[in-house]
C-alpha positions as CSV (number, residue, x, y, z in Angstrom):
1,A,-22.1,9.5,3.0
2,N,-18.4,8.8,2.5
3,K,-16.6,10.4,-0.4
4,D,-15.1,8.0,-3.1
5,A,-11.4,9.0,-3.2
6,A,-9.1,6.0,-3.0
7,F,-5.5,6.7,-1.9
8,G,-3.8,3.3,-1.4
9,L,-2.2,2.3,1.9
10,R,-1.6,5.4,4.0
11,P,0.7,4.7,7.0
12,I,-0.8,6.1,10.2
13,G,1.2,4.5,13.1
14,K,2.0,1.2,14.7
15,V,0.0,-1.4,16.5
16,G,0.5,-1.4,20.3
17,Q,2.3,1.1,22.5
18,N,5.8,0.8,21.2
19,R,7.6,3.8,19.8
20,D,6.6,4.7,16.2
21,N,9.3,6.6,14.3
22,Q,7.4,6.2,11.0
23,G,10.8,5.2,9.4
24,L,11.1,4.1,5.9
25,S,13.3,1.3,4.6
26,E,15.2,1.5,1.4
27,Y,14.8,-1.1,-1.4
28,S,15.9,-1.3,-5.0
29,I,13.8,-1.2,-8.1
30,A,15.2,-2.8,-11.2
31,A,16.2,-0.5,-14.0
32,N,13.7,-0.5,-16.8
33,D,11.0,-2.2,-14.7
34,S,7.9,-1.6,-16.9
35,T,5.4,-1.2,-14.1
36,T,4.5,2.3,-12.7
37,I,4.3,2.2,-8.9
38,Y,2.2,5.0,-7.5
39,F,2.6,6.8,-4.2
40,Q,1.2,4.6,-1.4
41,D,0.8,1.6,-3.7
42,P,1.4,-1.7,-2.0
43,V,4.7,-3.2,-3.0
44,K,6.1,-6.8,-2.9
45,A,9.5,-8.4,-2.9
46,T,10.8,-10.1,-6.0
47,A,13.1,-13.1,-6.5
48,A,15.5,-10.7,-8.2
49,G,16.1,-8.9,-4.8
50,T,14.1,-5.8,-5.8
51,I,10.6,-4.6,-5.2
52,D,7.7,-4.2,-7.6
53,Q,4.0,-3.2,-7.4
54,G,2.0,-5.5,-5.2
55,A,-1.0,-7.4,-6.6
56,A,-4.2,-9.0,-5.2
57,G,-3.1,-12.2,-3.3
58,G,0.3,-12.9,-2.0
59,A,2.7,-11.2,0.5
60,I,3.0,-7.5,0.7
61,L,6.1,-5.7,1.9
62,G,4.6,-2.2,2.6
63,S,3.6,0.9,0.7
64,L,5.7,3.1,-1.5
65,N,6.4,6.6,-0.2
66,G,8.8,7.8,-3.0
67,V,11.9,7.1,-5.0
68,F,15.3,8.7,-5.4
69,Y,17.6,8.1,-8.4
70,T,20.1,9.7,-10.8
71,D,18.2,10.6,-14.0
72,A,19.7,8.6,-16.9
73,T,19.2,11.5,-19.3
74,T,20.2,14.6,-17.3
75,N,22.5,12.9,-14.7
76,K,20.8,14.9,-12.0
77,P,19.7,13.5,-8.6
78,T,15.9,13.1,-8.8
79,W,13.2,12.6,-6.1
80,A,9.6,11.6,-7.0
81,N,6.6,10.3,-5.0
82,H,6.3,7.5,-7.5
83,Y,8.2,5.2,-9.8
84,T,7.6,5.8,-13.5
85,G,7.7,2.5,-15.5
86,S,10.7,1.9,-17.8
87,N,13.0,4.3,-15.9
88,A,16.5,3.6,-17.2
89,A,18.3,4.7,-14.0
90,T,20.4,2.0,-12.4
91,D,20.5,3.4,-8.9
92,I,16.7,3.6,-8.0
93,V,16.1,3.6,-4.3
94,A,12.5,3.2,-3.1
95,F,11.4,4.3,0.3
96,V,8.8,1.9,1.8
97,A,6.8,1.9,5.0
98,D,7.5,-1.7,5.7
99,D,7.2,-2.2,9.5
100,P,5.2,-5.4,10.0
101,Y,3.2,-3.7,12.7
102,E,2.4,-0.6,10.8
103,R,-1.2,0.4,10.6
104,F,-2.6,1.8,7.4
105,E,-5.8,3.5,6.2
106,I,-7.3,2.2,3.0
107,Q,-10.6,2.8,1.4
108,S,-13.0,-0.1,0.9
109,N,-14.3,-0.6,-2.7
110,N,-17.7,-1.5,-1.2
111,T,-20.4,0.4,-3.1
112,A,-23.1,-0.8,-0.7
113,A,-22.6,-0.7,3.0
114,S,-19.8,-1.8,5.2
115,A,-20.6,-3.1,8.7
116,Q,-18.9,-3.0,12.2
117,T,-18.7,-6.8,11.8
118,D,-16.1,-6.4,9.1
119,V,-13.6,-5.4,11.8
120,F,-11.1,-8.2,12.6
121,N,-11.9,-9.9,9.3
122,N,-9.4,-10.2,6.4
123,A,-9.5,-9.0,2.8
124,D,-7.2,-8.7,-0.2
125,I,-6.4,-5.5,-2.1
126,E,-7.8,-4.4,-5.4
127,L,-5.2,-2.7,-7.5
128,T,-6.1,-0.3,-10.3
129,A,-4.0,2.3,-12.1
130,G,-3.3,5.3,-9.9
131,D,-4.1,8.9,-10.6
132,S,-2.0,10.1,-13.5
133,A,-2.3,13.8,-12.4
134,N,-0.3,13.4,-9.2
135,Y,0.6,9.7,-9.2
136,V,-1.3,8.7,-6.0
137,S,-2.4,5.1,-5.7
138,K,-6.0,4.1,-6.2
139,A,-5.6,0.7,-4.4
140,E,-8.5,-0.3,-2.3
141,L,-9.6,-3.0,0.1
142,N,-11.5,-5.5,-2.0
143,D,-14.7,-6.0,0.0
144,S,-15.8,-9.0,-2.0
145,T,-12.8,-11.0,-0.6
146,L,-13.8,-10.2,3.0
147,S,-13.7,-13.3,5.2
148,T,-12.2,-15.0,8.2
149,N,-9.7,-16.9,5.9
150,S,-6.2,-15.7,5.4
151,A,-5.9,-12.6,3.1
152,Q,-3.5,-9.7,2.6
153,L,-5.0,-7.2,5.0
154,R,-6.6,-7.5,8.5
155,I,-9.2,-4.9,9.4
156,L,-8.5,-3.3,12.8
157,G,-11.1,-0.6,12.8
158,V,-12.7,2.3,11.1
159,S,-10.9,5.5,10.2
160,K,-11.4,8.7,12.3
161,D,-11.5,10.7,9.1
162,P,-14.8,12.6,9.3
163,D,-15.2,12.4,5.5
164,N,-15.0,8.6,5.3
165,N,-15.8,7.0,8.7
166,E,-19.6,6.4,8.2
167,I,-20.0,2.7,8.8
168,G,-23.0,1.4,6.9
169,S,-22.2,3.6,3.9
170,A,-20.2,2.9,0.8
171,N,-16.4,3.7,0.5
172,V,-15.6,3.7,4.2
173,N,-11.9,4.0,5.2
174,F,-10.7,1.1,7.3
175,V,-7.7,0.9,9.5
176,V,-5.7,-2.2,8.6
177,E,-2.5,-4.0,9.1
178,I,-0.7,-6.1,6.5
179,N,-1.8,-9.7,7.4
180,E,0.3,-11.4,4.8
181,H,3.5,-9.4,5.4
182,Q,6.8,-10.4,3.6
183,L,8.8,-9.7,6.8
184,K,6.5,-11.8,9.0
185,G,6.5,-14.8,6.6
186,T,8.7,-17.8,7.1
187,T,9.6,-18.3,3.5
188,G,11.5,-16.2,1.0
189,V,10.5,-15.2,-2.5
């Protein structure tokens, strides 16, 4: 059986045989944005030129890997693995794994059994509040949206993680790429 321990979109390497430097791009988060963005939460681009927490449906830019800002109270440079909502800092820089060909691991929310035939199908994400103890995402692949139609994620395979690679059991970890990627789209936000 697989363990039930969601962790969001964990970058694991790129599709194909090109060099993978696992680089992170920098984006801004608006001061006082009220949404907490957890480590490895999917993020999306906003019309304001900033990023915010992603949601089910719509383009995804990548996954959050941390933020750096000058604390508005202490005036000290601060690093965190997450963005705490309503942060008053005006210089928030978010580090995002945003390569359009990045592969990610994500846990399926399927409480029954996943199947090998799920591979190469598409599904949206399911976003719930992350773990408040260490601010890790609890985003999962929403198995109920699995289809051949366009969706946020494309399943490329099953994880090699021995704790979560049992196909035919609940909570399998899939290897995915972002199918509806902001940087692969032809329109802006």
